[in-house]
N, C-alpha and C positions, 0 to 999 in steps of 0.2 A: 575313429576309435571311440569306444564307449567311455563314459565318465569313470567307470571302474578301472579300465586299463590306463587312462590318463592319470588317475590318482596314484596308482602304484608305480607308474613310470616316474612321476615327480618324486615319490617316496624313494625310489631307487636312486635317483640322481642326487637327492639331498642327503642321504644317509651317510655316505663316505665322508662328506665334508663336516657333518654335524657331530657324529658320534665320538670321535677321538677325544673330545673335551670333557667327557663325563667324569672320568676319574680326576682330571685336573680341577674341575669345578668343586668336587666334593672333598678331595683329599689334598689338593695343592700339588699333586704329582701327576705324571702322565706316562702312559705307555702307548703313545699314539701309533707308533709304527706297527706294533703287534696287533692292536685293535683294528687298524685300517686293513691289515691283511685279512683278519678274520671276517670283517664286514664285506670286503670286496669278494673274497672267495666263498664266503658262506651265505650271508644274508642276501646279497644281490643275486648270487647264483640261484638261491632258493626261489626268489621272486620271479626270476626269468623263467625258471622251470614251471612255476605255478601259472604264469601268464600264458605260456605255450600250451599247457595241458588242460587248463580248465575250459569247460564248454560254455558257450554263450548262454545257454538256458540255465545252467546251474550257478554261474558265478557273476554275471554282469548285473550292475545296477544302472539302468538307463537314465538319462537326464529326464527330470520331471516325474519320476516314479517315487513312491513312498510306501513304507510299510508301517507308518505311524499308527494307524488304527486297526491294522490287521491282527486278528487273534493268532497267537503262536501256539501251535500244538506241541506239547512237551512229551517226549518219550521218557517216562520216569524210570524205566528199567535200564539200569546202568551196569548190567552184568557182563557185557562184552568188553574185552580188554585187548588192545593190540599186543601181539606177542612180546615186543620189546619193552612194553610198559607193564606187563602182567606182574612182574616181581615187585612192583612198587605200589600196588593197589590203586592204580590210575585207570579209570574206566572211560570207555567211549560213550559219548552222549550224542543223540540225534534229535533234531527237531526239523521243522519245515524249512529252516534256513540253512541246514547243513549239519556238520559234525564238528566236535571239538572234544577235548579230554578234560576230565574232572576227577578230583580226589576229595574225599570227605573224611574228616577226623572228628570224632565225637568225644568230648571231655565231660566226665561226670561232674556234678556241682561240688563234690567234695575235693576236687582237684585243686591243688595250690600252685599258683604261678607266682613265685617270689613270696612276698608277705601276705598275699590275699588269696582266699579261696573263692571260687566262682559262686559258691552258695551265698556270699555277701551281696551279690548283685541285687537280690530282691529288696534288701534293706537300703541300698545305696541309690537305686535308680530314681526314686521319687524326688530326691533332693536336687537332681540335675535339672529339674524344671526351672531352677533359678537362671539357667542360661537363656531361657525363653520365658521369663516371668509374665504374669497376667497382663501388666500394663504394656510391656513390650509387645506381646503377642496381639493384644487388642489394637494397639496403634498400628502394627503392621497389617493386621486384617483390614483396618479401615482404608489402607492404601492398596489393598488387594494383593499383598505380598504373601499372606498365609490364609488358609481357609478360615472362614468365620466360625465354622464348627471345629474349634481347636480340640485336638486329641491329646490328653495328658500322657506323660511318659509312663510306660508300663514295661515290665521285664521283657515282654515278647514283641514289642513294636519298635525295637531299635536295631538298626543294621550297622555293622562295623565293616569298613572298607579299607583295603590297602592294595595298591597296584605295583606290579613290576613292569617296567616299560623299556622300550628300546633306546630311550634317551631322556633328556631333560626338556622342560618347556611343554607348551601345549600346541605346537605346530603340527602340520599334517604329517611330518616325518617321524613323529613320536607315536608309537603304537603300543598299547598295553598288551603284552604277550601273556601275562599272567594276571588274573583277576581274583583277588582274595576277598571273600565276604565271610562274615560270621554273625551268629545270632543265638540267642537263648531260646530253647524250645523244650518244654517239659523239664526233664531232669538233666539236661545236657547243654553245654556250650558247643555249638557245631561250627567247625571251620570248613568252608568249602572253597577249594582252589581250582579255578578253571585255567586251562592253557591251550594255546592254539599251536598246531604243528606247522602252519604256514599262514600267510595273511588271508587266504580265502576263508579261513574258519572264523575270522573275527565276527562276522555277522551272526553266525549261529551262537557264539559265546555271548554277544550282546543281547540277542533275542532271549536267551535263557535268563540273563540278568533282568531284562525288562519284564518278563513274566513273573518274577519273584518280588519286584519292588512294591506293588500296591499293598502288600501285607504290612509294610513298615511305614512309620511316620517320621522317624528320626534317623539321622545319619551321623555316625561317629567316625572321625578320621584323625590323623595327625599331619597337619599341613594340607589337608584335603580341600580346604576352602579355596586355596589358590592353585593347587596342583591336581590331585586325584579326581575330584568331582568335575571341575571344568574340562579336564581331559576326557572323561567319560561322556560328558555332554557333547563335546565336539565330535567324538567318535559315533555317538548316536546319530547326530545330524549327517555326518559323512556316509553313514551306512543306511540312510533313508528312514530312520525311526522318528524323525522330527526333533524339535527343540524343547518340548515340554513333556518329556517322558515321565518325569517324577520330580516333584518339588518338595523335598523334605525340609524339616527344621534341622539345621546343621549344628553339631557339637564338635568343633575342631579344637582338640586339646593342646595343640601347639601354643596357642595364644595364652591361655592361663598358665601353662608351664613357663613361658617366658616371663609372664608377670611376676611369678613367684620365685623362679630359680635363675633369672637372668644373670645376677651377680654372684650367685652362690655356686653354681656348677660350671665346669669348664665349658660345656656346651649344652644347649637344650635339644640336641638331636635325641631321638627316642632311645637310642642305644645307651646314651649317658644317663638319661632320666631313669630308665628302668633299672640300671645298675646301682645308681646312687640313692634312689628313693623307693623303688619297688622291690629291691632285693633279688633282681633277676640277673644272673651271670651267664652270658652266652659262652659256650665252648666251641672253638673252631668255627665260628660263625663266618659266613661269606659276607663281606662288605656289600652293601646295596649297589655301590658303584660298579661292582664286578658282575652283577646279574646280566646286563646286556651282552657282555662278552660270552658268557656261558650260553646264552640263547643263540647267539650267532654261531657258536661252535656246534650246537645241536642242529641248526639249520644246514650246516655244511656237511655233516656226516650222519645225521639221524640217530646218533647215540644219545639216549636220554640221561645217562649217568651224570654228565656235568650239570644237569638241571636239578638233581636231588638236593644239592646245597641251596639252590634258589627256593625250592619248595619249603625247606626247613627254615630258611631266613624269613620268608613270608609268613609262615605259620607262627613263628615266635612273635613277629610284629602283631599278628592278630590276637595272640594271647595277651601281649603287653597292652594293647589297646583296651581290652576288657579290664585288666588290672588297673590301668590308669583311670578308667571311667569309675571304677569302684572307689578308688582313692579320692577322686574329686567329689564323688557323691558323699562319702564320709565327711570330707572337709565341710561341705555345704550343710550337712545335717548336724554339725556341731559336735562331731565325735573326735575332736582333737584331744590327744592324751589318752584315748582308749583305742579305737579302731585305727587311728592314725597317730603316729608319735608327735609329740610337741616339738616344734622346731627349736634347735639349740643355738643356732647362729642368729645374732640380732638382725642381720640383713634379711634372712628368710622369715624371721618372726614378724618384722614390720611389713614386709611385702605380702605375706599371707594375710595379716590382719587388714591391710588396706584393700586387698583383692576381695576379701569377704565383705567388706563394707560396700564396695562397688557392686557386688552381686546381691545386695539387699539383705545381707546376713549380719546386721549390726550387733546382734546379741552374741553371736559366735566370735565376732571380731574384737569385742571389747576386752576380754581377758588377755588376748595376744598383744594388743596395743598398750594395755596397762603393764604387761611384762616388759615391753621395750622401754618404758619410762623408768623402770627399776634397774635397768642395765647400767653398770658403772662405766664400762669401756665399750666403745663402738666406733665405727668409721663415721666421718662427718656426713656421709650420704644417708646413713640411717637416721640421724637426728634431723637432717634437712627434710627427709621424706615425710616424717611424722609432723614436723613443724609446718610444712606446707599444708597438710591436712587441717591442723589447728587454725592456721591463718584463714583458710577457706571458711571455716565454721565460726570465725570471729572470736576464737579463744586465744586472745593475744598474749596473755600472761604465760600460758603453756608454750606458745610458739616462741616467745622470747627466751624462755628457759632452755628450750631445745636448741635454738640458734646459738646461744652462748656456749652450750656444750660442744656443738659442732665447731665453733670458732676456736675454742681452746684445744680441741683435738687436732685440728688442722695445724695450729701454731706449734703445739707440743711435738707433733710427729713430722713436721715439715711436709705436710701433704698439700699438693697444689689444688686446693678446693677452697675457694673464697666466697661461695654462694651465701653462707651464713653471715659473713661480714657485710656483704652488700645488703642483705635483708635487714640487718641491724642498723646499718647506716641509714637506710631509707626510713626505718621505723622512727629513729631518733630525730631525723630531719623533719619528717612530715607529721608524725603523730604527737611527739612530745616537744618539738621545736628545740631540742637540745643539740645545737650545732656542734659544740666541742666534742660531744660523744659521737656524733655522726662522723666528724672528721677523724677521730681515733680509729674507727672501724674501716673507714675508707683507706687510710694510710696502711693499716695492717693488710688489707686486701691487696693493695698494690705491691707491698713487700713480698707477700706470698707468691704473687704472679711473677715477680722478677727473680725469684730464687733460682729458677731453672733457666739456663741460657736458651735463647732463641736461635734456631737454625733450620734452614730449608723451608720448603713449601708446607710441610706438615704443620708448621707453627703459625700459618697465616691466620687461622681462627683466633689463636691466643694473642697474636699481635693486635687484632681488632679489639679483643677484650681488654688488653692492657691500655690501648688508646682510650677506650671508654672509661676505664678506671682513672686515668689521668685527668680526663675531662671532668669526671665527677669530683675528684679531689680539688681541682682548680676552682670549680664552681662553688664548692663548700668553703674554700678559703676566702673567696671574694665575699661570700655571704657572711662569714665570721668577722670580716673587717668592717662591715657596715655598722 
């Protein structure tokens, strides 16, 4: 049996076992029975029908063959539409590798998605170079990681990517059934969504993507560094296109979102970030965890209607990616308080300032960090975060003042946070040799740690911390007696 048939037989065997956990992983709930029924009766049936009907010449990828260097002839006329898809502006696309379906939506630059208009992209994109600054790029180029002929960010050389897949993870059983890309071209932001009607169309869809990639030098995703892009790379390899189809500079906005909003938002999932910070409110949106089930239903009966919500969900993701890129561009360009609102919560204020410093934007970070120092009330974590920065820079007086604020806040509000007490104890023991003061803060730290009762395995870490505090206190007491 060919490698192609082998691969899909493995996929067929793995799917029923793997897929019911999708909703469970994302939402903490599961509807495993119904999903399993859909998968067994829909997806597996569609694969069996596909394997039976596809011809050797049209569908098989034999062992040892590759299309890595083969030019792909694109049929740019997408006027034909299958009857069942015609009402939804979904067109049939053909190339040398086969067929698939695609839909294209063009948004004018004056279109607003939440707080931002796409016309802002031209002013925001240059600042995103901070993600791959000159020193970072030159160092990577010396190691062969990026081309030595570094191409700066431009409005038209950035590709946005978001996938809808049959499952989670990057294993062979996870197939991207919908591939969403977007880009700025002329006076429009163009969202292009490709979908496969059955597994045999994946090669044609990937060939279309491969033909488009050389135009772009940057890739924008949300968690794409660990999910979307590695999955696409593995699918390129499995379909014979090779392992180095495209090597972009990646801008994954999940990581800066976590850096700034980790303790401010309930979650850093894109749906939360867009609502709380981009002003985007989805109505009747399909949860991403339900997209695979909709696709399996389509495979079972061929009715595209269940997929319309998947198209819309993916489209909003693509719009929000652009809006988020604009927001981070404004942040890095120093437009806080104008194009981007000034953070009002101390936690977000300090995290934004420290993130800007790490990105090399000290000038933009300075007023934010100064604003944190003027705050009267904040959680100990805010003061500790800024104090750690001052300590690293050798600004001990500022660090001590912030640790004292953090210690007082923890004691006043009975918060189980004794990091500031430990820092102050170490400072007075080692820097000023004031053992009585070091003892005072060590005792307070232990009292805070003991205020909440210990129970169960969840407290094993705190037990170790308490043991360390007792050891510190005993050592300081012996030192004080000398």
